[in-house]
C-alpha positions in Angstrom: -97.5 -55.2 17.2 -96.8 -51.5 17.2 -95.3 -51.5 20.7 -92.6 -54.1 19.8 -90.4 -51.8 17.7 -90.7 -49.2 20.4 -89.6 -51.7 23.1 -86.7 -52.8 20.9 -85.7 -49.1 20.4 -85.8 -48.4 24.1 -83.7 -51.5 24.8 -81.2 -50.4 22.3 -81.0 -46.9 23.8 -80.6 -48.4 27.3 -77.8 -50.6 26.1 -76.1 -47.7 24.4 -76.3 -45.7 27.6 -74.9 -48.5 29.6 -72.0 -49.0 27.2 -71.3 -45.3 27.2 -71.2 -45.2 31.0 -68.9 -48.2 31.1 -66.6 -46.4 28.6 -66.5 -43.4 30.8 -65.6 -45.5 33.8 -63.0 -47.5 32.0 -61.4 -44.7 30.0 -59.4 -43.1 32.8 -57.6 -46.4 33.3 -56.6 -46.7 29.7 -56.4 -43.1 28.3 -52.9 -41.8 28.1 -52.5 -38.9 30.6 -50.4 -35.8 29.5 -46.8 -36.2 30.6 -45.8 -33.2 32.7 -42.4 -32.3 34.1 -42.8 -30.1 37.2 -39.5 -28.2 37.7 -38.2 -25.6 40.1 -35.7 -23.3 38.4 -33.0 -21.1 40.0 -35.3 -18.1 39.8 -38.8 -17.1 39.0 -39.5 -15.8 35.5 -40.8 -12.2 35.5 -39.3 -10.9 32.2 -40.1 -12.6 29.0 -38.0 -10.8 26.3 -34.7 -12.8 26.0 -33.0 -9.9 24.1 -34.0 -7.2 26.6 -32.1 -8.8 29.6 -29.1 -11.0 30.2 -30.8 -12.8 33.1 -30.1 -16.6 32.9 -33.7 -17.5 33.7 -34.9 -15.4 30.7 -32.3 -17.1 28.5 -33.5 -20.5 29.7 -37.0 -19.4 28.8 -35.7 -18.3 25.4 -34.4 -21.8 24.6 -37.8 -23.3 25.4 -39.7 -21.1 22.9 -37.3 -19.9 20.2 -34.6 -21.6 18.1 -31.2 -20.5 16.9 -29.4 -20.5 13.5 -26.4 -22.3 15.0 -25.7 -24.0 18.3 -22.8 -25.1 20.4 -22.5 -28.9 20.8 -21.1 -30.9 23.8 -17.6 -30.4 22.5 -18.1 -26.6 22.3 -18.1 -26.7 18.5 -20.6 -24.6 16.7 -23.0 -26.6 14.5 -25.9 -25.6 12.2 -29.3 -25.7 13.9 -32.0 -23.9 12.0 -29.6 -23.6 9.1 -29.4 -26.4 6.6 -26.3 -25.3 4.7 -24.1 -22.2 4.4 -21.3 -21.0 2.3 -18.5 -18.3 2.6 -17.3 -16.4 -0.5 -13.7 -16.7 -1.5 -13.0 -13.1 -0.3 -14.3 -14.1 3.2 -16.9 -11.3 3.1 -20.2 -13.0 2.2 -22.0 -15.7 4.2 -25.0 -17.3 2.6 -27.4 -19.2 4.8 -30.2 -21.5 3.7 -32.7 -22.6 6.3 -34.0 -26.2 6.9 -37.2 -27.3 5.4 -40.3 -27.3 7.5 -39.4 -24.6 10.0 -42.6 -23.0 11.3 -43.5 -20.5 14.0 -46.0 -21.4 16.6 -48.7 -19.4 14.7 -48.2 -21.7 11.7 -46.3 -19.2 9.5 -43.0 -20.4 7.9 -39.7 -19.0 9.1 -38.1 -16.9 6.4 -34.8 -15.2 5.8 -36.4 -11.8 6.5 -37.3 -13.1 10.0 -33.7 -14.1 10.6 -32.4 -10.7 9.4 -34.8 -8.7 11.6 -34.0 -10.9 14.6 -30.2 -10.6 14.2 -30.5 -6.8 13.9 -32.5 -6.5 17.1 -30.1 -8.8 19.0 -27.1 -7.0 17.5 -28.4 -3.7 18.9 -28.2 -4.9 22.5 -26.0 -7.9 23.0 -22.2 -7.2 23.4 -21.3 -9.9 21.0 -23.9 -8.8 18.5 -22.8 -5.2 18.8 -19.2 -6.2 18.0 -20.3 -8.3 15.1 -22.5 -5.5 13.6 -19.4 -3.2 13.5 -18.0 -5.6 10.9 -21.3 -6.1 9.0 -22.0 -4.1 5.8 -25.5 -5.4 5.4 -28.0 -8.2 5.0 -30.0 -9.4 2.0 -32.9 -11.8 1.8 -32.4 -13.9 -1.4 -35.6 -16.0 -1.2 -37.9 -17.3 1.5 -35.3 -19.6 2.9 -32.0 -18.0 2.0 -30.3 -14.8 3.2 -26.9 -13.2 3.1 -24.7 -11.5 5.7 -22.1 -9.3 4.1 -19.0 -8.1 5.9 -16.9 -4.9 5.5 -13.8 -6.9 6.2 -13.1 -10.6 7.1 -14.3 -11.5 10.6 -13.5 -15.0 11.8 -16.0 -15.2 14.6 -19.3 -14.9 12.6 -20.5 -18.4 13.3 -19.2 -18.3 16.9 -21.3 -15.2 17.4 -24.5 -16.7 15.8 -24.0 -19.9 17.9 -23.2 -18.2 21.2 -25.0 -20.2 23.9 -25.4 -17.6 26.6 -27.2 -14.3 27.3 -28.2 -12.7 25.1 -28.7 -15.5 22.6 -29.5 -14.7 18.9 -32.9 -16.3 18.9 -35.0 -16.1 15.8 -38.4 -14.4 16.0 -41.1 -13.4 13.5 -40.1 -10.2 11.7 -43.1 -8.3 13.0 -41.9 -9.1 16.6 -38.2 -8.6 15.9 -38.9 -5.2 14.4 -39.8 -4.0 18.0 -37.5 -1.2 19.2 -34.6 -2.9 20.9 -35.0 -0.6 23.9 -38.6 -1.8 24.4 -39.7 -5.3 25.4 -41.6 -7.5 23.0 -45.2 -8.3 23.8 -45.7 -11.4 21.7 -43.8 -14.6 22.4 -44.1 -16.6 19.2 -41.1 -18.8 18.5 -40.4 -21.9 16.4 -38.8 -24.0 19.1 -39.8 -27.3 20.6 -42.1 -25.8 23.2 -44.9 -23.3 23.1 -45.2 -20.7 25.9 -48.6 -20.6 27.5 -48.9 -16.9 28.3 -52.5 -17.4 29.5 -51.2 -19.7 32.3 -48.1 -17.6 33.2 -48.4 -16.4 36.8 -45.2 -14.7 38.1 -44.6 -15.9 41.6 -46.5 -19.1 40.9 -45.8 -20.9 37.6 -44.6 -20.7 34.0 -46.1 -23.3 31.5 -44.9 -24.7 28.2 -46.5 -27.3 26.0 -45.0 -29.5 23.3 -44.9 -27.9 19.8 -46.5 -30.6 17.6 -45.2 -29.0 14.4 -41.5 -28.8 15.5 -39.2 -30.7 13.2 -36.0 -31.6 15.0 -32.7 -32.2 13.3 -31.8 -35.8 12.5 -28.6 -35.8 14.6 -28.8 -36.9 18.3 -28.8 -34.1 20.8 -25.4 -32.8 21.8 -25.2 -29.8 24.1 -27.5 -27.2 22.6 -27.1 -28.7 19.1 -28.6 -31.7 17.3 -32.2 -33.0 17.5 -34.4 -31.2 20.0 -37.2 -33.9 20.5 -39.9 -32.9 23.0 -40.8 -36.2 24.7 -43.2 -34.7 27.3 -46.5 -32.9 26.7 -46.0 -30.1 29.2 -43.4 -28.5 31.3 -44.2 -26.4 34.4 -41.7 -24.2 36.1 -43.0 -23.7 39.7 -41.9 -20.8 41.8 -40.8 -22.2 45.1 -38.4 -19.6 46.5 -37.7 -21.5 49.8 -35.1 -24.1 49.0 -36.0 -26.5 51.9 -39.6 -26.5 50.6 -38.5 -27.3 47.1 -36.2 -30.1 48.3 -39.0 -31.6 50.4 -41.3 -31.5 47.4 -38.8 -33.4 45.3 -38.3 -36.0 48.0 -42.1 -36.4 48.3 -42.5 -36.8 44.6 -44.5 -33.7 44.2 -42.1 -32.2 41.7 -39.6 -33.9 39.3 -36.7 -31.5 38.9 -34.7 -28.8 40.8 -32.3 -26.9 38.6 -29.9 -25.7 41.3 -30.4 -27.1 44.8 -28.1 -25.4 47.3 -25.1 -27.3 48.3 -26.0 -27.4 52.0 -29.0 -29.5 51.2 -27.2 -32.1 49.1 -27.0 -34.6 51.9 -30.8 -34.8 52.1 -31.0 -35.5 48.4 -28.2 -38.0 48.4 -30.0 -40.0 51.1 -32.9 -40.8 48.7 -32.3 -43.6 46.2 -35.1 -42.1 44.0 -33.2 -38.8 43.5 -30.3 -38.3 41.1 -27.7 -35.5 41.6 -25.7 -34.8 38.5 -23.8 -31.9 37.0 -25.0 -31.3 33.5 -23.2 -28.0 33.0 -19.6 -29.4 33.5 -17.9 -26.1 32.6 -19.9 -24.4 35.4 -20.1 -20.8 36.2 -17.9 -17.9 37.4 -18.6 -15.5 40.2 -18.1 -11.8 39.6 -18.5 -8.5 41.4 -19.8 -5.8 39.1 -19.6 -2.1 39.9 -21.2 0.9 38.5 -18.4 2.9 36.9 -20.4 6.0 36.1 -21.2 7.1 39.7 -18.9 7.5 42.8 -17.0 5.9 44.3 -16.4 3.1 41.6 -16.0 5.7 38.9 -12.4 6.0 40.2 -10.1 3.2 39.0 -8.2 3.2 42.4 -11.4 2.4 44.3 -12.2 -0.5 41.9 -8.7 -1.8 42.5 -9.1 -1.4 46.2 -12.0 -3.8 46.1 -9.8 -6.3 44.1 -7.3 -6.2 46.9 -10.0 -6.7 49.6 -11.5 -9.7 47.9 -10.3 -13.3 47.8 -11.9 -16.2 45.9 -11.6 -18.9 48.6 -14.0 -17.2 51.0 -16.7 -17.0 48.4 -16.2 -20.6 47.2 -15.9 -22.2 50.6 -18.6 -20.1 52.2 -21.2 -20.6 49.5 -20.3 -23.8 47.7 -18.5 -25.6 50.5 -17.6 -28.8 48.9 -14.3 -28.4 46.9 -15.5 -31.1 44.6 -17.7 -28.4 43.1 -15.4 -25.3 43.0 -12.1 -24.1 41.8 -10.0 -21.1 42.7 -9.1 -19.5 39.3 -7.5 -16.2 38.4 -8.2 -16.7 34.7 -10.8 -14.1 33.6 -11.4 -16.4 30.5 -11.9 -19.5 32.7 -9.5 -22.2 33.8 -9.4 -25.3 31.6 -10.0 -23.3 28.4 -7.6 -22.4 25.6 -7.5 -18.8 26.8 -6.6 -19.5 30.4 -4.1 -17.0 31.8 -3.4 -15.0 35.0 -2.1 -11.8 33.4 -2.4 -8.7 35.6 -3.4 -10.7 38.7 -0.2 -10.4 40.8 -1.0 -9.5 44.4 -4.8 -9.3 43.8 -7.6 -11.4 45.4 -5.5 -12.1 48.5 -7.5 -9.9 50.9 -4.7 -7.4 51.4 -6.8 -5.1 53.5 -4.0 -2.7 54.2 -3.4 -2.1 50.5 -7.2 -1.7 49.9 -7.3 1.0 52.6 -4.3 2.7 51.2 -5.9 3.0 47.8 -9.1 4.3 49.2 -7.3 7.0 51.1 -5.3 7.9 48.0 -8.6 8.2 46.0 -10.2 10.4 48.7 -13.0 8.0 49.5 -15.1 9.8 52.1 -16.8 6.9 53.7 -20.2 7.2 52.0 -21.7 3.7 52.1 -21.7 1.9 48.8 -25.1 0.6 47.9 -24.7 -3.1 47.1 -27.7 -4.9 45.6 -28.2 -8.2 47.4 -30.0 -11.1 45.7 -32.4 -12.8 48.1 -33.9 -15.7 46.1 -30.9 -17.4 44.4 -28.8 -19.5 46.9 -25.4 -19.1 45.2 -25.9 -15.3 45.2 -27.8 -14.9 48.5 -25.0 -16.4 50.5 -22.3 -14.6 48.5 -23.6 -11.1 49.4 -22.7 -11.1 53.1 -19.2 -12.4 52.2 -18.7 -9.5 49.8 -19.9 -7.0 52.4 -17.6 -8.4 55.1 -14.5 -8.3 52.9 -15.2 -4.9 51.5 -15.7 -3.5 55.0 -12.5 -5.1 56.2 -10.8 -3.3 53.3 -12.1 0.1 54.4 -15.4 0.4 52.6 -18.7 1.1 54.2 -21.5 -1.0 52.7 -25.2 -0.8 52.7 -26.8 -4.0 51.4 -30.2 -3.6 49.7 -32.1 -7.0 49.6 -34.0 -7.6 46.4 -35.2 -10.6 44.5 -33.2 -11.2 41.4 -35.8 -9.9 38.9 -35.9 -6.6 40.9 -32.1 -6.4 40.6 -32.4 -7.1 36.8 -34.5 -3.9 36.6 -32.6 -1.7 39.0 -29.1 -2.5 37.6 -30.1 -0.7 34.3 -30.2 2.6 36.1 -27.2 4.9 35.8 -28.3 7.2 38.6 -26.8 7.7 42.0 -28.0 5.3 44.7 -29.9 8.2 46.3 -31.9 8.4 43.1 -32.6 4.7 42.8 -29.3 3.6 41.3 -26.6 1.3 42.7 -22.9 0.9 43.2 -22.2 -2.8 43.0 -23.5 -6.3 43.3 -22.5 -10.0 43.3 -23.4 -12.0 40.3 -22.5 -15.2 38.4 -22.2 -16.0 34.8 -22.0 -19.2 32.9 -18.3 -20.0 32.2 -19.2 -20.7 28.6 -20.2 -17.0 28.3 -17.0 -15.8 30.0 -14.4 -17.9 28.2 -14.5 -15.8 25.0 -13.6 -12.0 25.0 -16.4 -11.4 22.6 -19.1 -13.3 24.5 -17.9 -12.1 27.9 -20.5 -9.3 28.5 -18.7 -8.2 31.6 -15.6 -7.4 29.6 -17.3 -5.0 27.2 -16.0 -1.5 27.7 -17.9 0.4 25.1 -19.2 3.1 27.4 -23.0 3.7 26.9 -23.2 0.6 24.7 -21.7 -1.6 27.4 -23.8 -3.7 29.8 -25.0 -2.4 33.1 -22.0 -0.9 34.9 -20.9 0.8 31.6 -17.1 0.4 31.6 -15.5 2.8 29.2 -12.0 2.0 28.0 -10.7 2.4 24.5 -7.8 0.0 25.0 -10.1 -2.8 26.1 -12.2 -2.3 23.0 -9.1 -2.0 20.8 -7.9 -5.4 22.1 -11.3 -7.0 21.6 -11.3 -5.8 18.0 -7.8 -7.2 17.6 -9.0 -10.5 19.1 -11.8 -10.6 16.5 -9.3 -10.1 13.7 -6.7 -12.6 15.0 -6.0 -15.3 12.4 -5.4 -18.3 14.7 -5.5 -19.6 18.3 -1.9 -18.6 19.2 -2.5 -15.1 18.1 -5.8 -15.1 20.1 -4.1 -16.4 23.2 -1.5 -13.6 23.1 -4.2 -11.0 22.7 -6.3 -12.6 25.4 -3.5 -12.2 27.9 -3.0 -8.6 27.0 -6.8 -8.0 27.2 -7.1 -9.6 30.7 -4.2 -7.5 32.0 -5.8 -4.3 30.7 -9.3 -5.2 31.9 -8.0 -5.9 35.4 -6.0 -2.7 35.4 -9.0 -0.6 34.3 -11.4 -2.7 36.4 -14.3 -3.8 34.2 -15.3 -6.3 36.9 -13.5 -8.8 39.1 -13.8 -12.6 38.7 -14.2 -14.5 41.9 -13.8 -18.2 41.2 -15.5 -21.1 39.4 -18.1 -23.6 40.5 -20.5 -26.2 39.3 -24.0 -27.0 40.5 -25.6 -30.4 40.4 -29.2 -30.7 39.2 -31.5 -32.9 41.2 -34.1 -35.0 39.4 -36.4 -37.9 40.3 -34.4 -40.8 38.9 -37.4 -43.1 39.1 -39.3 -40.8 36.7 -37.0 -38.8 34.4 -34.3 -39.9 32.0 -32.5 -38.6 29.0 -31.2 -35.3 30.4 -28.9 -33.6 28.0 -25.4 -32.5 29.2 -25.5 -28.8 28.4 -24.3 -25.4 29.8 -27.9 -24.4 29.9 -30.8 -26.5 31.3 -32.9 -27.8 28.5 -36.1 -30.0 28.5 -36.0 -31.6 25.2 -35.0 -35.3 25.0 -36.2 -35.8 28.6 -38.6 -38.8 29.1 -41.0 -39.2 32.0 -42.3 -42.5 33.1 
């Protein structure tokens, strides 16, 4: 009968619909959900150009998105990263680099030698290490798509150290069209070749920054070691959540609402240690170094005697005990190039950092300091700096200074510290900061030490002898020669007053031990190799 096929067809359709509905009901139980790490970093991300600023959070962002030609491993040795092989000519003047196979930017285009050259030039126009390297560079040459040359004017033994420097600003490789951006302007495209892709459409300053796994990334075959080796993204998505209140962030971790806090304040450690599902571990074992930076181009710190007065007023113990508290995590250290490193020395530090307030007042009187308050920028959203500001203010005032603290979030300070103007015109006199020890342990990567006047970092120290010694260090043939020059350099930098180093500390990272594993020990927080249950 004619109606029978129709009935069979209807029954088949009904069965198909039922099966489809069952599939929808069952699928969520079996479909693999995206694995997302929800992290709270030490600061909110408001600037995206990793060459334009030295802010650590921007450098962290840079390592998520971009890759480097060389990288420092866990033993602080520089290893090839994007580079497959390299050679140095017999006259020590020509480096030839060949890239690994399969390197692609997030837009699908291959990474070329021309991209590398343009990226190094832009980095070399702003970063203190890059600026020094470029004074030795005669030129670059693209040989083919994967090979390029760096040619020197004279032998320079720190080429690979410069290209593999881990800290701000890092020589990250960008597409040529982006790297050709004026170094004094921020880039507006964020296309890298690294293990994660930045989701600009989901970036909301003050709320969250989002990265997703790069499916085309080809990691090196070696296991991860520091910032070197295989960068394997084992999660689908990483979200950096802006939670400026530390207690709120800690409560969120304890409740399982987030997975990771980069730098929980030390005074909340006991809460975290009380939860068996939380792990506290120091991944950056070399830690960080406190510093006070002054603006040398405007009064009163344009006078060397005033800078030295501050050195007499300060002492390291007050900062370390007042902010870090637990001596397990800090170390008094008068070595500008960091204690526990080959360049450790205390040259030029006799009598300094002992809170000799009488000597501080004597120098201020000699310099004619008129009591005008110094404007000190005060970070409000990073615990290790927020709590350091009032200590600096107290010590300076006991030493005869008048101090006006201006509270700002760190990203506002990043912008304001670039101004050379008087405080009355929106400038500044000084601020407390902290730098990774791995940046400070080398005279050429120590941005605070650069004294190249207008080309120096914010604060703009200007001293020909410091620069002469940095050049001599770059030309030194071996470690003993470098150690000798480093001591001379520290003594001169302290005498001139490029900045003052105020002790070393480490910060444990807090993670959900019941969810995350595989964290890499590194001076910089990285999210490759981390697995989430």
